[in-house]
N, C-alpha and C positions, 0 to 999 in steps of 0.2 A: 505492498502500500503505500504510498505516494502521501506524504506527510509534510507540515508545515517545518522548517530548522529552528532552531536557535542558533544563537549570533557565539556560542561558547567556542566555536571549536573554527576550522580553518570550512570557509564557505563552501571553494572551492571542492578541495575534498571530498565535503560529504552533500554535494550537491554532486556529482560525477561517482559518488556512492551511489547515491539517493537512484538515480539516472540508470547505473548499471542494472543496479537490482530490478527496478521495474522492467528495464528490459529484457533479460533474464529468464524470470519466470511470467514473461509476455504482459502481465497490465500493460505494457507501451508495446502490442506485439506488430510481429512483424509486418512492414509493410508501410505502419501506422504513417500517417502524418506528424511532421515535431512541428511544436507554434511555439517559438520560444516565449514570448509573453506570456501566455496559459500556466505555462513551466514556471513558470518564474513565480504568479499569481498561486500558483499549486504550493510551490516549496516556500514561499514568504520571501522568496527573496528576489536582487535585482535581476536586472537578463549580462548583469556584468560573469558573473561564477558558472551559469547557464550555460552560456559562449562557450569561455574555457570548457567545461565537460562537456559537449557536444564536439569539440574539438580531439578532444583527448578517447571521446569514443568512438569518433570517424577514424581514427589512428587505427585503432583494436577492431575496422570492419564491422561495424555494429549500428552505424550511420551511415549513411551517404546524401551525398546529394540529391536534388530530387528537384524537378522544376527551377524557375527561375529566384534563385535566390533561396530557395529550399533546402529542407532536409527530412528524412525518413530514416525509420526503423528497416536496416536491411532486410527484406526478402528473403526466407527461407532458401537455400539453393541447395537442390539435391544431391550435385555431386560431392560439394560441400562436407554436406550432412555423411554420406558416407563415408566418404574418407576422415574424417573425424570417429565414426563409429571401427572402422580398420585398427584405429591406432586404440581406443578402448579397450575393444575386446583385446590385444594385446596386453596393454597395461593392466587392468585387469583382474586376467586371466594370472598373473605376475606376484600381483598384489597378495593374491588367493593364497595360490600358493605359499611364499615366502609367510605370511602371515598362520598359515595351517604349518609350517616346517618351526616355525616361533613355538609354537603350540604344545607341540611332540616336544619338543627338547625342554619344554617347560620355561623357555624366558620371552615369553607373552607379558605385556602389559598388561596386570589384569584391570586396571583401570580401564583402558582402552575396551578389553574384551567386555566391561560390565555395561559401557557406552552402547555397543554394538550391541547387547540383548536387551539394554531399555531399547533402543533406538523399530526395534525387529518389533517388539511390545506395542509398542505403540502404532507401528505402523499396522500393524492386526485390526487397528479400529478404522482404518482407513476405508471410503466408498464412495460410492454415486456421490453422495453432497459435501464429499471434500473440498476446498477451494483448490481447483487448481496451482495456485502459487506455493499454497502448502504443502498439498504435495511433489511439487519439483524442487522445494527446498529441503524436506523429509531426505528426498531420494539422493538429493546430490550429497547431504549430510551423510547418509550411511556408509557411500561408496568414498567418501575423503578419511571416512573413521575406520575402512574398509584397509585404505591408503597407508593411515598412521602406525595397523598395527601390523602391518608388515616390516614395520622396521628399517627401512628404508625410506629417508626424508625427500629422498631426489625422484621421488615419484609422487608427491604433493606437488612439490615445486616444481619440477616440469609441466602438471597438470594443469596449474591454475589456474594461466591463461589462455586454457579449453570452456574451462566450462561454463561459461558465460554461453558460449554459443551452445553447448551439447544441452543445457537448460529451457535454452529454447525450445530446441527439437523435441525435447522430455516432453516440453507444455503442451504441443502440438501434437503426443500422440496419449496422453496422460489423461484425456478424458473418453479414452475409449469405452465403452460399458463393461465392466468386469475387469479393465486390464489393472487399475490399482491394487485389488486384492490378488490378483496374478502375482503381480511383482512381489506383495510382501509377503503371503502367507503360501509361495510356494518359490518363485525364485531367490527371492530377497533371501528366506530361511532355508534352502539347501547351500546355499553359499555359508553362511554363517554354520549351519550343522554340520556342515564337513572341516571346515577348521576347526568350532570346538574339537571334533575327534583326533586333527590329529594328522586329516588326512590329505595330504599335497596334491596327490593326480586329481581325487575326486573337486576337489577345494577349486585348481586350477581350472581346469572342464565347466564347472558348475557356472563361478561366474565368468568364463567367458562364452557360456552359452547366454547365459542373460543377454551380452550388449549386442550377441548376435542377434536375437529376437527382437529386441530394440529397434536393432537397426533396420531388421527386415517391416518391423510394424511402420518405422517414420519414414523408412523408401514408400512401402503403402499407402499413406495417408498424405504422402508429397507427391506422388504420380499422377502427371496429368491428367482428368479426371476425360472420358470418350464424350465427343460432342454427342 
């Protein structure tokens, strides 16, 4: 949700973060026209921090020129989404395997394990009435928790710039009837179950299969519809 900002922190940084979050969870939807004056009014700031924030978002490939001196949220591109999921499939599998190896050796971080258990328990209650931004953020935090549990900080560091783009594609499919329930009650549950069992091969397979399944569904959603 976009909220009015207080003047206690850097307005440019905070404006940027709010807009980044709104684009990532599709509060500002793909293809949506951006009106700086409206954003400034909504956030309770002048146009200057909004302009600076949009410049940063443009450099990230999340905002683009549109029309005469206009901007819009970059539409989702099928090829780009497919490429991102190819990377995610490999990285998620690696993270799950490393996490399971740490569990098997007794070296896994107990707090991080508990956090994933709690996230899975909360996700079991998600359904058709759960707002899409809530689903997107919960899904993202589960995978980031998985990356932290892997014990390899480079995984989270390298994927951080990709997540705003991945979150946008997630928002495009999480409205599919029954999908959120399947993700949390079956796919995420299987990943964590194999990690807790200390089974690296099955954990890797489950995580990779989850990413591949998300990629297929996203491709179906973004495929141009026949006339």
